[in-house]
C-alpha positions in Angstrom: 49.6 -66.5 75.9 52.5 -65.6 78.3 56.2 -66.0 78.5 57.6 -67.8 81.6 58.5 -64.6 83.4 55.2 -63.2 82.5 53.5 -66.3 84.0 55.4 -65.7 87.3 54.3 -62.1 87.5 50.5 -62.9 86.6 50.7 -65.6 89.4 52.2 -62.9 91.8 49.5 -60.4 91.1 46.9 -62.8 91.9 48.8 -63.7 95.2 49.5 -67.0 94.0 52.8 -69.0 94.4 53.7 -70.2 90.9 56.0 -73.1 92.4 53.0 -74.4 94.4 51.0 -77.3 93.2 48.1 -76.0 91.1 44.9 -77.6 89.8 43.4 -75.3 87.2 40.1 -75.4 85.6 41.7 -74.2 82.3 44.3 -75.8 79.6 47.8 -75.1 80.0 50.1 -75.7 76.9 53.6 -75.1 77.1 56.9 -75.4 75.2 60.6 -74.4 76.0 62.5 -72.4 73.4 65.7 -72.3 75.1 66.9 -73.6 78.6 65.1 -76.4 80.3 62.3 -76.4 82.7 61.4 -79.1 85.4 57.6 -79.5 85.6 55.4 -81.9 87.6 52.0 -83.1 85.9 50.0 -85.5 88.0 52.9 -86.4 90.3 55.1 -87.2 87.2 58.3 -85.1 86.9 59.3 -84.2 83.2 62.0 -82.1 82.3 61.5 -79.9 79.0 64.2 -79.2 77.0 64.4 -76.8 73.8 61.5 -77.9 71.4 59.6 -79.9 73.9 55.6 -79.5 74.5 53.4 -80.5 77.5 49.7 -80.1 77.6 48.2 -80.3 81.0 44.5 -80.3 81.0 41.7 -79.1 83.5 41.9 -80.7 87.0 45.3 -82.1 86.5 47.8 -81.2 89.3 50.6 -79.4 87.9 53.6 -77.7 89.5 56.7 -75.9 88.1 59.7 -77.3 89.8 62.4 -75.2 88.6 63.2 -71.4 88.2 60.8 -70.0 85.5 63.4 -67.2 84.7 65.8 -69.9 83.7 64.5 -70.8 80.5 62.6 -69.1 77.6 59.1 -70.5 76.4 55.6 -69.9 75.8 52.5 -70.8 78.1 49.0 -70.8 76.2 46.2 -70.8 78.5 42.7 -71.3 77.7 39.2 -72.4 78.9 37.6 -75.8 78.0 34.7 -74.2 76.2 37.1 -71.9 73.7 37.4 -75.1 71.6 34.5 -76.1 69.2 33.2 -79.5 69.9 34.4 -81.4 66.9 38.2 -80.1 67.5 37.7 -81.1 71.4 37.0 -84.5 70.4 39.4 -85.0 67.4 42.2 -83.7 69.9 40.8 -85.6 73.0 41.2 -82.3 74.7 38.9 -83.5 77.8 40.9 -86.7 78.6 44.5 -86.3 80.0 46.8 -88.9 78.1 49.1 -91.2 80.3 52.3 -89.5 79.0 52.5 -85.7 79.2 55.9 -85.1 77.6 55.9 -84.5 73.8 59.3 -84.6 72.0 58.6 -83.8 68.2 61.2 -84.8 65.6 62.8 -82.1 63.4 59.9 -81.8 61.1 57.1 -81.9 63.4 59.0 -79.1 65.7 59.3 -76.9 62.8 55.5 -77.2 62.0 54.5 -76.6 65.6 56.8 -73.5 66.0 55.4 -71.9 62.6 51.6 -72.6 63.9 52.8 -71.1 67.5 54.3 -68.0 65.8 51.2 -67.5 63.7 49.1 -67.7 67.0 51.3 -65.4 69.0 51.2 -62.9 66.2 47.2 -63.1 66.0 47.1 -62.8 69.9 49.1 -59.6 70.1 47.7 -57.9 67.1 44.4 -57.4 65.9 45.4 -56.6 62.4 42.3 -54.4 62.0 39.9 -57.4 62.4 36.7 -56.8 64.5 36.9 -58.5 67.8 34.6 -61.6 67.0 36.6 -62.4 63.7 39.7 -61.8 65.8 38.6 -64.4 68.4 37.5 -66.8 65.6 41.0 -66.6 64.0 42.5 -67.3 67.3 40.3 -70.5 67.7 41.2 -71.9 64.4 45.0 -71.2 65.1 44.8 -72.8 68.7 42.7 -75.7 67.1 45.5 -76.3 64.5 48.1 -76.2 67.1 46.2 -78.8 69.5 45.5 -81.2 66.5 49.4 -81.3 65.6 49.9 -82.1 69.2 47.4 -84.9 69.5 48.8 -86.3 66.4 52.2 -86.2 68.0 50.7 -87.7 71.1 49.1 -90.5 69.3 52.4 -91.3 67.2 54.5 -91.4 70.4 52.1 -94.1 72.0 51.1 -91.8 74.7 47.1 -92.1 73.9 45.1 -94.8 75.1 44.1 -96.7 71.9 41.5 -99.3 72.0 38.1 -100.4 70.6 34.8 -99.1 71.8 34.5 -101.6 74.9 37.7 -99.9 76.4 36.4 -96.6 75.4 33.1 -97.1 77.3 34.7 -98.6 80.4 37.3 -95.7 80.7 34.5 -93.1 80.4 32.4 -95.1 82.9 35.4 -95.3 85.4 35.9 -91.6 84.9 32.4 -90.9 85.8 31.8 -93.4 88.7 35.2 -94.2 90.2 34.3 -92.5 93.3 31.3 -94.9 93.7 32.6 -98.4 92.8 36.0 -100.0 92.5 34.9 -103.3 91.3 35.2 -104.5 87.7 31.8 -106.5 88.2 30.0 -103.4 88.8 31.2 -101.9 85.6 30.7 -105.0 83.4 27.3 -105.2 84.7 26.3 -101.6 84.0 28.1 -101.8 80.5 26.5 -105.4 79.8 30.0 -106.8 79.3 31.7 -109.8 81.1 34.6 -109.1 83.4 36.7 -110.9 81.2 35.9 -108.9 78.3 36.6 -105.7 79.9 39.8 -107.0 81.2 41.0 -108.1 77.7 40.1 -104.8 76.3 41.9 -102.9 78.9 44.8 -104.9 79.0 45.0 -104.4 75.0 44.6 -100.5 75.3 46.7 -100.0 78.5 48.8 -103.0 79.2 47.1 -103.7 82.4 44.0 -105.1 83.5 40.6 -103.6 84.2 40.9 -103.7 88.2 44.4 -102.0 88.0 42.8 -99.4 85.8 40.1 -98.6 88.3 42.6 -98.3 91.1 45.0 -96.1 89.2 42.1 -93.5 88.8 41.1 -93.8 92.5 44.7 -93.2 93.3 45.3 -90.5 91.0 42.1 -88.7 92.5 43.4 -89.7 96.0 46.7 -87.9 95.2 45.1 -84.9 93.8 42.7 -84.3 96.8 45.6 -84.6 99.3 47.7 -82.0 97.6 44.9 -79.7 96.5 42.3 -79.6 99.4 42.5 -79.4 103.0 40.3 -82.7 103.6 41.5 -85.1 106.1 42.7 -88.6 104.8 39.5 -90.0 106.3 37.2 -87.3 104.5 38.9 -88.2 101.1 38.7 -92.0 101.6 35.0 -91.4 102.3 34.5 -89.3 99.3 36.4 -91.8 97.1 33.9 -94.7 98.2 36.1 -96.6 100.8 34.0 -98.1 103.6 36.6 -96.7 106.2 39.5 -94.6 106.9 41.6 -97.8 107.4 40.8 -99.3 104.0 41.6 -96.3 102.4 44.9 -95.8 104.3 45.7 -99.7 103.5 45.1 -99.3 99.9 47.0 -96.0 99.5 50.1 -97.3 101.7 50.1 -100.6 99.5 50.2 -98.6 96.3 52.2 -95.6 97.2 54.6 -97.0 99.9 53.5 -94.3 102.5 50.6 -93.1 104.1 48.2 -90.2 102.6 49.3 -88.1 105.5 52.9 -88.7 104.8 52.4 -88.3 101.2 50.8 -84.8 101.6 53.5 -83.5 103.9 56.2 -84.7 101.2 54.5 -83.3 98.2 53.6 -79.9 99.8 57.1 -79.5 101.3 58.8 -79.9 98.0 60.1 -76.8 96.4 62.1 -75.5 93.8 
């Protein structure tokens, strides 16, 4: 658990620019207590004001876009394996929601703050507990905080609701989007019709199954462009495109610029 200046100091001690795009292997939960903070999550910029929360999952691209000393707040970092399986499932911890910023009402803000204060207190003081017990207490308090955030996410419409058809399709796309971009392939593997997948996806997300697949492929392309040195051709090959030309055409149609131009623009963005 760190405050914002502490986060900047921690990054500097590891020779990392805290304002550069990052793709961490851990979870990052942050909230602002005073001031405001600009923060980009998977290429969507958010402004966090007092009482706002944001939960970045592993492998998402995130970037601080304003001075970390200009706001006061808390960052909670934890590895995926720290949560028990039941909590991870209930909080949907392994799957980034489409909406990152969480804006609780007054009552929810108060509850979240009280849980955070307990977590901070336990983190900084062992209170005479054996280490293994101390870690268990931290895990329970963190679980309480995350379950409240997950509930808030759902109440704000940020979760991807849907029936079992969509959930199975979503998981299959997450697993196989580098190998197949065709709705027909997923329909065959899951033993549904393409119409069934499309109806389920529209009900859950507001767009069709093909758009859902393409959105996931595009997101991964952006992540690789920003967080690796792979050429656009290599990224296209990794994502299952038959040629660099086809990948560039797909990317330009969706983003309005070539992969190379997108990379230059994103890596040139500073606070």
